[in-house]
VMD Tcl script that draws the C-alpha trace (Angstrom):
set ca {
  {15.28 36.48 7.76}
  {15.28 36.20 11.51}
  {13.96 39.63 12.41}
  {13.51 43.04 10.75}
  {13.90 45.69 13.48}
  {13.73 49.43 12.79}
  {16.28 51.79 14.29}
  {14.78 54.67 16.23}
  {14.94 58.18 14.96}
  {17.31 59.17 17.77}
  {20.03 57.00 16.08}
  {19.42 58.39 12.60}
  {22.36 60.83 12.69}
  {24.87 59.18 15.01}
  {24.05 55.50 14.44}
  {24.16 52.86 17.20}
  {27.11 53.54 19.45}
  {28.52 51.55 22.34}
  {27.48 48.20 20.91}
  {24.08 48.27 22.56}
  {20.63 48.42 20.94}
  {17.12 47.46 21.94}
  {14.62 45.64 19.70}
  {11.07 46.50 20.77}
  {7.98 44.53 19.78}
  {5.27 42.22 20.97}
  {7.43 39.32 22.05}
  {6.78 36.64 24.59}
  {9.59 35.70 26.92}
  {10.33 32.52 24.94}
  {10.33 34.40 21.61}
  {12.71 36.99 23.00}
  {15.09 34.31 24.32}
  {15.00 32.45 20.97}
  {15.80 35.66 19.10}
  {18.71 36.41 21.44}
  {20.07 32.87 20.90}
  {19.85 33.28 17.12}
  {21.61 36.66 17.22}
  {24.42 35.23 19.31}
  {24.76 32.13 17.14}
  {28.14 31.84 15.45}
  {29.74 34.56 17.50}
  {33.41 33.93 18.12}
  {35.47 35.60 20.85}
  {38.38 36.04 18.44}
  {38.99 38.53 15.66}
  {38.33 37.29 12.12}
  {40.84 38.20 9.42}
  {40.21 37.55 5.72}
  {43.23 35.77 4.30}
  {41.96 34.84 0.85}
  {38.82 35.43 -1.14}
  {37.97 33.28 -4.17}
  {35.07 33.38 -6.56}
  {34.11 30.19 -8.40}
  {32.10 30.58 -11.57}
  {29.37 28.29 -12.85}
  {31.64 26.90 -15.57}
  {33.88 25.19 -13.01}
  {30.92 23.37 -11.47}
  {29.72 22.34 -14.92}
  {33.15 20.95 -15.83}
  {33.22 19.01 -12.58}
  {29.85 17.45 -13.27}
  {30.87 16.50 -16.81}
  {34.14 14.99 -15.58}
  {32.25 12.95 -12.95}
  {29.75 11.66 -15.56}
  {32.66 10.71 -17.82}
  {34.33 8.87 -14.95}
  {31.05 7.08 -14.22}
  {30.68 5.84 -17.78}
  {34.34 4.94 -17.90}
  {34.02 2.83 -14.75}
  {30.93 1.16 -16.16}
  {32.78 0.18 -19.37}
  {35.76 -1.16 -17.41}
  {33.48 -3.27 -15.22}
  {31.73 -4.68 -18.37}
  {35.08 -5.64 -19.87}
  {36.31 -7.24 -16.68}
  {33.16 -9.35 -16.23}
  {33.44 -10.75 -19.79}
  {37.19 -11.42 -19.48}
  {36.92 -13.21 -16.09}
  {33.53 -14.89 -16.09}
  {33.14 -15.58 -19.84}
  {29.52 -16.45 -20.69}
  {28.07 -15.53 -17.29}
  {30.00 -12.30 -17.55}
  {28.16 -11.45 -20.81}
  {24.84 -12.13 -19.03}
  {25.96 -9.97 -16.10}
  {26.82 -7.14 -18.50}
  {23.35 -7.29 -20.05}
  {21.80 -7.21 -16.58}
  {24.06 -4.32 -15.66}
  {22.93 -2.30 -18.67}
  {19.32 -3.02 -17.72}
  {20.18 -1.87 -14.22}
  {21.67 1.41 -15.49}
  {18.53 2.12 -17.60}
  {16.18 1.33 -14.71}
  {18.17 3.43 -12.26}
  {18.25 6.35 -14.67}
  {14.48 6.04 -15.18}
  {13.98 6.04 -11.38}
  {16.06 9.20 -11.09}
  {13.96 10.91 -13.78}
  {10.63 9.77 -12.26}
  {11.61 10.89 -8.74}
  {13.20 14.12 -9.92}
  {16.63 13.34 -8.44}
  {19.20 16.06 -9.08}
  {22.57 14.57 -10.00}
  {25.06 16.57 -7.94}
  {28.61 15.40 -7.50}
  {27.72 13.31 -4.38}
  {24.72 11.95 -6.24}
  {26.92 10.78 -9.14}
  {29.28 9.19 -6.61}
  {26.38 7.27 -5.13}
  {25.34 6.04 -8.59}
  {28.87 4.92 -9.43}
  {29.17 3.14 -6.08}
  {25.87 1.35 -6.67}
  {27.30 -0.01 -9.97}
  {29.93 -1.82 -7.87}
  {27.16 -3.12 -5.61}
  {25.30 -4.47 -8.66}
  {28.41 -6.30 -9.92}
  {29.08 -7.63 -6.43}
  {25.78 -9.52 -6.44}
  {26.61 -11.19 -9.76}
  {30.09 -12.06 -8.56}
  {28.68 -13.84 -5.51}
  {26.27 -15.81 -7.68}
  {28.87 -16.82 -10.26}
  {31.42 -17.85 -7.68}
  {28.85 -20.01 -5.91}
  {27.98 -21.54 -9.31}
  {31.64 -22.36 -9.93}
  {31.94 -23.99 -6.50}
  {28.98 -26.21 -7.30}
  {30.44 -27.18 -10.66}
  {33.74 -28.09 -9.05}
  {31.83 -30.22 -6.58}
  {30.56 -32.34 -9.47}
  {26.96 -31.06 -9.83}
  {25.30 -30.67 -13.19}
  {25.27 -27.27 -14.83}
  {21.58 -26.63 -14.24}
  {21.77 -27.62 -10.57}
  {24.90 -25.54 -10.14}
  {23.30 -22.39 -11.49}
  {20.21 -23.01 -9.38}
  {22.28 -23.57 -6.24}
  {24.43 -20.57 -7.02}
  {21.44 -18.24 -6.84}
  {20.01 -20.00 -3.79}
  {23.20 -20.00 -1.76}
  {24.22 -16.44 -2.68}
  {20.82 -14.96 -1.89}
  {21.41 -14.57 1.85}
  {24.79 -12.87 1.34}
  {23.34 -10.47 -1.24}
  {20.38 -9.67 0.94}
  {22.54 -8.98 4.01}
  {24.91 -6.72 2.08}
  {22.14 -4.72 0.47}
  {20.08 -4.35 3.64}
  {23.02 -3.00 5.62}
  {23.81 -0.56 2.82}
  {20.21 0.67 2.76}
  {20.28 1.13 6.56}
  {23.40 3.26 6.20}
  {21.68 5.29 3.46}
  {18.67 5.85 5.68}
  {20.93 7.15 8.45}
  {22.73 9.49 6.05}
  {19.43 10.79 4.68}
  {18.01 11.36 8.15}
  {21.02 12.99 9.75}
  {22.86 14.44 6.74}
  {22.64 17.79 4.95}
  {21.53 18.41 1.35}
  {24.52 17.01 -0.52}
  {24.78 14.01 1.79}
  {21.07 13.33 1.31}
  {21.57 13.32 -2.47}
  {24.31 10.70 -2.10}
  {22.10 8.58 0.16}
  {19.13 8.70 -2.23}
  {21.07 7.72 -5.33}
  {22.95 4.95 -3.53}
  {19.75 3.51 -1.99}
  {17.91 3.55 -5.34}
  {20.89 1.93 -7.03}
  {21.16 -0.78 -4.44}
  {17.44 -1.61 -4.65}
  {17.52 -1.78 -8.48}
  {20.79 -3.77 -8.48}
  {19.25 -6.44 -6.25}
  {16.24 -6.70 -8.53}
  {18.31 -7.03 -11.70}
  {20.74 -9.51 -10.13}
  {18.04 -11.83 -8.82}
  {15.58 -11.56 -11.69}
  {17.28 -10.42 -14.93}
  {20.49 -12.43 -14.40}
  {18.59 -15.52 -13.30}
  {16.16 -15.36 -16.22}
  {18.93 -14.80 -18.77}
  {21.03 -17.61 -17.37}
  {18.23 -20.16 -17.62}
  {17.38 -18.92 -21.11}
  {21.03 -19.56 -22.11}
  {20.83 -23.08 -20.62}
  {17.96 -23.85 -22.97}
  {20.39 -23.75 -25.94}
  {22.37 -27.00 -26.24}
  {25.33 -25.23 -27.87}
  {25.76 -23.01 -24.81}
  {25.09 -25.71 -22.24}
  {28.77 -26.35 -21.61}
  {30.28 -26.17 -18.08}
  {33.57 -24.92 -19.48}
  {31.80 -21.72 -20.55}
  {30.87 -21.10 -16.94}
  {34.05 -22.34 -15.31}
  {37.05 -22.32 -17.73}
  {39.40 -24.25 -15.47}
  {36.90 -27.03 -14.78}
  {38.34 -30.49 -15.39}
  {36.40 -33.09 -17.32}
  {36.59 -35.52 -14.38}
  {34.99 -33.02 -12.04}
  {32.24 -32.36 -14.57}
  {31.47 -36.01 -15.08}
}
mol new
graphics top color blue
foreach p $ca { graphics top sphere $p radius 0.5 }
foreach p [lrange $ca 0 end-1] q [lrange $ca 1 end] { graphics top cylinder $p $q radius 0.2 }
display resetview
């Protein structure tokens, strides 16, 4: 409510005519000017004609939310399948880290009381892609080191070391964009920015800690310490 004026008794029968009325009260000059600006806000010098009037019930919004959640889980499953099919053993490790990421992100949403609107779900799904992107950079660096003739342990170690700067740059720029959206955006845009920023932060943590720990645990098993499981097209001469 901007103001609650009372119409004088002289207008009780005829109403306000001529388009002019006076609001009396204990206003300062600045308060009166501010009130005048607010009353004029949104005024258009053209006639407004109602062309169509639609009423959207709550069930439509609920169906949209459920469809978005289904799409999110479907995208997550497709990403898991792709990582295993393309990266083999590292893909399995990335999938485990991605599941940990999803649980941690969901826990962060619950602890912070984040409301999952449609833009919020979109931010979460987009952060899944950011989480996979970090693992892709690490695994591709590892393959490059293996093709260069380094040992498996050194290749994995170099893969994390060389990919760190790229992962950090990509995540920092995304977080800066999220901060700008949260600062300048409206409610729905802020929800998108919050979920995306949380997802990016958690994805960087899982990629650099969970994936690294799981990879070195796998290397402790002699049966899994085979370069071909990390780079299928690696030639024996390059490995030697």
